[in-house]
C-alpha positions as CSV (number, residue, x, y, z in Angstrom):
1,M,29.1,29.8,2.0
2,N,30.5,29.4,-1.5
3,V,29.3,25.6,-1.9
4,E,29.9,24.3,-5.6
5,L,28.2,21.7,-7.6
6,R,31.3,19.5,-7.1
7,H,30.6,19.5,-3.2
8,L,27.0,18.2,-3.7
9,R,27.9,15.6,-6.2
10,A,30.6,14.4,-3.9
11,L,28.1,14.2,-0.7
12,A,25.4,12.5,-3.2
13,A,27.8,9.7,-4.1
14,I,29.2,9.2,-0.8
15,G,25.4,8.8,0.5
16,D,24.7,6.6,-2.3
17,E,27.8,4.4,-2.1
18,G,28.3,4.1,1.7
19,T,32.0,4.3,1.4
20,L,34.4,6.8,0.1
21,T,36.2,4.0,-2.2
22,G,32.8,3.5,-4.0
23,A,31.9,7.1,-4.2
24,A,35.4,8.0,-5.5
25,R,35.1,5.2,-8.0
26,A,31.5,6.6,-9.0
27,L,32.7,10.1,-9.7
28,H,36.0,8.8,-11.5
29,I,38.3,10.8,-9.2
30,T,40.9,9.6,-6.4
31,Q,39.7,8.9,-2.7
32,P,42.2,11.4,-1.4
33,A,40.5,14.2,-3.9
34,L,37.1,13.2,-2.6
35,S,38.1,13.4,0.8
36,R,39.4,17.0,0.6
37,T,36.2,18.1,-1.4
38,L,34.2,16.5,1.4
39,A,36.3,18.2,4.2
40,Q,36.0,21.4,2.2
41,L,32.2,21.3,2.4
42,E,32.2,20.5,5.9
43,Q,34.4,23.5,6.7
44,R,32.4,25.9,4.7
45,L,28.9,24.5,6.3
46,G,30.6,24.5,9.9
47,V,28.9,21.1,10.7
48,P,30.1,17.5,10.2
49,L,28.2,15.8,7.4
50,V,29.9,12.2,7.8
51,E,30.9,10.2,10.7
52,R,33.7,8.1,9.9
53,T,35.4,5.0,11.7
54,T,37.9,2.5,10.8
55,R,34.9,0.1,9.5
56,S,32.2,2.0,8.6
57,L,30.9,5.6,7.3
58,R,27.5,7.0,8.0
59,L,25.9,10.5,7.1
60,T,25.0,12.8,10.1
61,G,21.6,14.1,10.5
62,P,22.6,17.5,8.6
63,G,24.5,15.2,6.1
64,E,21.4,12.9,5.4
65,R,19.1,16.1,4.6
66,L,21.7,17.7,2.5
67,W,22.4,14.2,0.7
68,E,18.5,14.2,-0.1
69,S,18.6,17.8,-1.3
70,A,21.7,17.6,-3.3
71,H,20.0,14.9,-5.3
72,R,16.9,16.9,-6.0
73,I,18.7,20.2,-6.8
74,L,21.2,17.9,-9.1
75,G,18.4,16.5,-10.7
76,Q,16.7,19.8,-11.2
77,L,19.8,21.2,-12.7
78,D,20.3,18.6,-15.1
79,D,16.8,18.8,-16.4
80,A,17.2,22.7,-16.8
81,L,20.3,22.4,-18.5
82,A,18.9,19.6,-21.0
83,D,15.9,21.8,-21.6
84,A,17.8,24.9,-22.3
85,A,20.0,23.1,-24.6
86,G,16.8,21.7,-26.5
87,Q,17.6,18.1,-25.6
88,L,14.9,17.3,-22.9
89,A,12.5,14.6,-24.1
90,P,9.3,14.5,-22.2
91,R,10.1,12.6,-19.1
92,P,7.9,9.5,-17.6
93,L,6.0,10.0,-14.5
94,R,7.7,8.1,-11.6
95,L,5.4,6.4,-9.2
96,A,6.7,4.5,-6.1
97,F,5.3,2.5,-3.4
98,A,6.5,0.2,-0.8
99,W,4.8,-3.1,-1.5
100,A,1.1,-2.9,-2.7
101,A,0.4,0.3,-4.4
102,V,-3.5,0.7,-4.1
103,G,-4.1,-3.1,-4.1
104,S,-6.7,-4.3,-6.7
105,H,-7.3,-0.6,-7.8
106,T,-3.5,-0.4,-9.1
107,V,-3.7,-2.1,-12.7
108,P,-7.1,-0.6,-13.7
109,L,-5.9,2.9,-12.4
110,L,-2.8,2.9,-14.6
111,R,-4.5,1.2,-17.5
112,D,-7.1,4.1,-17.3
113,W,-4.3,6.5,-17.1
114,R,-2.3,5.2,-20.0
115,E,-5.5,5.1,-22.4
116,R,-6.3,8.8,-21.2
117,H,-2.6,10.3,-21.3
118,P,-0.8,8.0,-23.8
119,E,1.7,10.9,-24.0
120,V,2.9,10.4,-20.2
121,P,3.9,7.0,-19.5
122,V,4.0,5.9,-15.7
123,H,7.3,4.1,-14.5
124,I,6.6,2.2,-11.3
125,R,9.2,1.6,-8.6
126,R,8.9,-0.5,-5.4
127,A,11.1,1.1,-2.6
128,D,11.5,0.4,1.2
129,D,11.1,4.1,2.0
130,P,9.3,5.7,-1.1
131,A,9.1,9.1,1.1
132,A,12.8,9.3,0.7
133,L,12.8,9.0,-3.0
134,L,10.4,11.9,-3.0
135,R,12.7,14.0,-0.9
136,R,15.9,13.2,-3.0
137,G,13.8,13.9,-6.4
138,E,13.9,10.4,-7.4
139,A,10.1,10.0,-7.7
140,D,7.2,12.4,-8.6
141,L,4.5,10.7,-6.4
142,V,4.3,7.8,-4.1
143,F,1.6,5.8,-2.4
144,L,2.0,5.6,1.5
145,R,0.4,3.6,4.1
146,G,0.9,5.8,7.0
147,R,1.3,9.6,6.8
148,P,4.7,11.3,6.0
149,A,6.5,13.2,9.0
150,P,4.0,16.3,9.6
151,D,7.1,18.4,9.9
152,D,8.5,17.6,6.6
153,P,8.1,20.9,4.4
154,H,9.0,19.1,1.3
155,L,6.2,16.8,0.9
156,V,2.4,17.1,0.3
157,H,0.0,14.4,0.8
158,R,-3.6,13.5,0.7
159,A,-5.6,10.4,1.9
160,V,-7.2,8.6,-1.0
161,T,-8.7,5.5,0.0
162,H,-9.1,3.1,3.2
163,E,-8.4,-0.5,3.5
164,R,-9.6,-3.2,5.8
165,R,-6.9,-4.7,8.0
166,M,-6.4,-8.7,7.0
167,A,-5.1,-11.6,9.1
168,A,-2.6,-13.8,7.0
169,V,-2.5,-17.2,8.5
170,P,-0.8,-20.5,7.1
171,V,-3.0,-22.9,5.1
172,G,-4.2,-25.6,7.6
173,H,-4.0,-23.4,10.6
174,P,-7.1,-23.6,12.8
175,L,-8.4,-20.2,12.0
176,A,-7.8,-20.5,8.3
177,D,-11.6,-21.8,7.7
178,R,-13.0,-18.8,9.3
179,A,-14.9,-16.1,7.5
180,E,-13.0,-13.6,9.7
181,V,-11.2,-13.4,13.0
182,A,-10.6,-10.8,15.8
183,L,-7.4,-9.3,17.2
184,A,-8.0,-11.7,20.2
185,D,-7.9,-14.9,18.2
186,L,-4.2,-13.7,16.9
187,G,-3.1,-12.8,20.5
188,A,-1.7,-16.0,21.6
189,E,0.2,-16.5,17.9
190,T,3.7,-15.1,17.1
191,V,3.1,-12.2,14.8
192,A,5.5,-11.5,12.0
193,L,6.1,-7.9,11.4
194,C,7.5,-6.6,8.1
195,A,10.3,-4.1,8.2
196,T,9.2,-2.5,5.0
197,A,5.5,-2.3,5.8
198,A,4.8,0.2,8.8
199,T,1.0,-0.7,9.0
200,T,1.3,-3.3,11.8
201,S,3.3,-3.1,15.3
202,A,2.4,-4.8,18.7
203,E,0.6,-1.6,19.6
204,L,-2.5,-2.8,17.3
205,W,-3.4,-4.9,20.2
206,P,-4.5,-3.6,23.8
207,A,-1.7,-3.4,26.4
208,G,-1.5,-6.6,28.2
209,R,-2.6,-8.7,25.4
210,R,0.0,-8.2,22.9
211,P,1.5,-11.1,21.0
212,R,5.0,-12.2,20.6
213,T,6.5,-10.6,17.4
214,V,9.4,-11.2,15.1
215,T,10.5,-8.9,12.5
216,V,11.4,-9.8,8.8
217,P,13.3,-7.5,6.3
218,G,10.8,-7.9,3.5
219,V,7.3,-9.1,1.9
220,D,8.8,-12.2,0.5
221,E,10.3,-13.2,3.9
222,W,7.0,-12.2,5.7
223,L,5.0,-14.5,3.3
224,T,7.6,-17.5,3.7
225,T,7.6,-16.9,7.6
226,I,3.8,-17.3,7.5
227,A,3.3,-20.1,5.1
228,T,5.9,-22.3,6.9
229,G,3.6,-22.0,9.9
230,A,6.3,-20.2,12.1
231,A,4.1,-17.1,12.7
232,V,0.9,-15.2,11.5
233,G,0.4,-11.7,10.5
234,V,-1.7,-8.5,9.8
235,T,-1.6,-6.4,6.7
236,A,-3.5,-4.0,4.8
237,E,-6.0,-5.4,2.2
238,G,-3.9,-4.3,-0.7
239,T,-1.3,-6.9,0.1
240,V,-4.1,-9.6,-0.7
241,H,-4.2,-8.4,-4.2
242,Q,-0.4,-7.7,-4.9
243,H,0.8,-10.8,-3.0
244,P,-1.3,-13.6,-3.1
245,H,0.5,-16.9,-1.8
246,P,-0.5,-20.5,-2.2
247,G,0.4,-21.2,1.6
248,V,-1.2,-18.1,3.0
249,R,-4.7,-17.6,3.7
250,Y,-6.2,-14.1,4.3
251,L,-9.0,-13.1,6.8
252,P,-10.6,-10.0,7.5
253,V,-10.0,-8.6,11.1
254,R,-13.2,-7.4,12.3
255,D,-12.2,-5.2,15.2
256,A,-9.2,-3.4,13.9
257,D,-9.1,0.0,12.4
258,P,-8.7,0.3,8.7
259,V,-5.3,1.4,7.2
260,T,-5.4,4.8,5.3
261,V,-3.6,5.0,2.1
262,H,-2.0,8.5,1.3
263,L,-0.7,9.9,-2.3
264,A,2.3,12.1,-1.5
265,W,4.1,14.4,-3.9
266,P,6.9,17.1,-3.5
267,A,5.9,20.6,-2.1
268,R,7.3,21.9,-5.7
269,P,6.6,19.3,-8.1
270,G,9.0,18.2,-10.4
271,H,6.8,16.9,-13.3
272,P,4.1,19.0,-15.0
273,S,1.5,16.2,-14.8
274,T,1.9,15.6,-11.0
275,D,-1.4,17.5,-10.3
276,A,-3.3,15.6,-13.1
277,F,-2.2,12.4,-11.9
278,R,-3.2,13.3,-8.4
279,R,-6.7,14.2,-9.7
280,H,-6.8,11.0,-11.7
281,V,-6.0,8.8,-8.8
282,E,-8.7,10.6,-6.7
283,S,-11.4,10.5,-9.4
284,H,-10.8,6.9,-10.1
285,L,-10.8,5.7,-6.7
286,A,-14.0,7.6,-6.2
287,E,-15.6,6.0,-9.2
288,S,-14.6,2.7,-8.0
289,R,-16.1,3.1,-4.6
290,L,-19.3,4.2,-6.0
291,A,-19.4,1.1,-8.4
292,E,-18.5,-1.2,-5.4
293,S,-21.5,0.5,-3.3
294,H,-23.9,-0.1,-6.4
295,L,-22.8,-3.8,-6.7
296,A,-23.3,-4.2,-3.3
297,E,-26.7,-2.6,-3.1
298,S,-27.6,-4.8,-6.3
299,H,-26.5,-7.7,-4.2
300,V,-28.7,-6.9,-1.5
301,V,-31.5,-6.3,-3.7
302,E,-31.1,-9.7,-5.3
303,S,-30.8,-11.4,-2.2
304,R,-34.1,-9.9,-1.0
305,R,-35.6,-10.8,-4.5
306,V,-34.7,-14.2,-4.1
307,V,-35.7,-14.5,-0.4
308,E,-39.4,-13.1,-1.4
309,S,-39.5,-15.4,-4.3
310,R,-39.0,-18.4,-2.0
311,L,-41.3,-17.0,0.5
312,A,-44.0,-16.7,-2.3
313,E,-43.2,-20.3,-3.4
314,S,-43.4,-21.3,0.1
315,N,-46.9,-19.6,0.8
316,L,-48.0,-21.0,-2.6
317,A,-47.1,-24.5,-1.5
318,E,-49.0,-24.0,1.9
319,S,-51.9,-22.6,0.3
320,R,-52.2,-25.7,-2.2
321,L,-51.5,-28.2,0.6
322,A,-54.5,-26.3,2.8
323,G,-56.6,-26.5,-0.3
324,S,-56.0,-30.3,-1.0
325,R,-56.6,-30.7,2.8
326,L,-59.8,-28.9,2.7
327,S,-60.9,-30.9,-0.7
328,G,-60.1,-34.1,1.2
329,S,-62.1,-33.1,4.2
330,R,-65.2,-32.1,2.1
331,L,-64.8,-35.4,0.0
332,A,-65.0,-37.4,3.2
333,E,-67.8,-35.4,4.5
334,H,-69.9,-35.8,1.2
335,G,-68.9,-39.7,1.4
336,G,-70.2,-39.7,4.9
337,S,-73.4,-38.2,3.9
338,A,-74.0,-40.5,1.2
339,R,-73.8,-43.6,3.2
340,A,-76.1,-41.9,5.8
341,G,-78.7,-41.4,3.1
342,R,-78.5,-45.1,1.9
């Protein structure tokens, strides 16, 4: 097909910028020259890559797939050229997530990695679509709540942990003082859905009992909508730790299935420490679950000890009371006998 690097760079810039004018400016070429390069690429491939109207421009399906591949190819080429020239410094491991990483485990996990692998820093990035960063070669690993497309040959993924579903209600709401809620408790409410968090939809409720919903663009808007009393929400437990809010109370939802957190990486990893980090995540989370299990068991044992201690104290008190009554009864009998003898 005789496709050249300039064709790939042109399509990458067009997809990034969203306009021919912006892409031409980013590439430091004229817009007519960019248009000719794009037309030449489409002609050689035999498929349209960009749909143009007088007011907008968007990539077609083949154009979007090639745009993602172009980013990955160009990034790998730049690394290879720098390596060949002896200019490639160790690159940080790039980790992306949509909004909550792995919740309360995030900071301990990354701190532990830093202590064990100081030579491989981790750069974190929040993105609305982390999987797209993998496909474009802009991230090395991502945390996902929800599985990647099953037919995506570029990604490998593995479930690493599960999180409870949590209701988010405004402070002062009638449900806010409860220890937990059921889905039915939220069915009469308006439920805010976050566009960047695909863990909740109206389908979480049974058909015929689904609540009204309103979609907001991001986590900040989702929290504000709930805090002002305009809606309630349902989210994964990681949100509780990553996004606390003074106007929002989080409560476990007792009858909702948990959310599975996946770690995903490219089928052909672009960073040599990808597999080591994957093993670190699995090991760290497994150790954390074991520690939490032991802590829960110790709480149960301590609770039993307290109950048994209180029961023993109660039995001792009853025994002393019974002994006191018996002594009083014997004393009374002795007094009666003495009076009869006189």
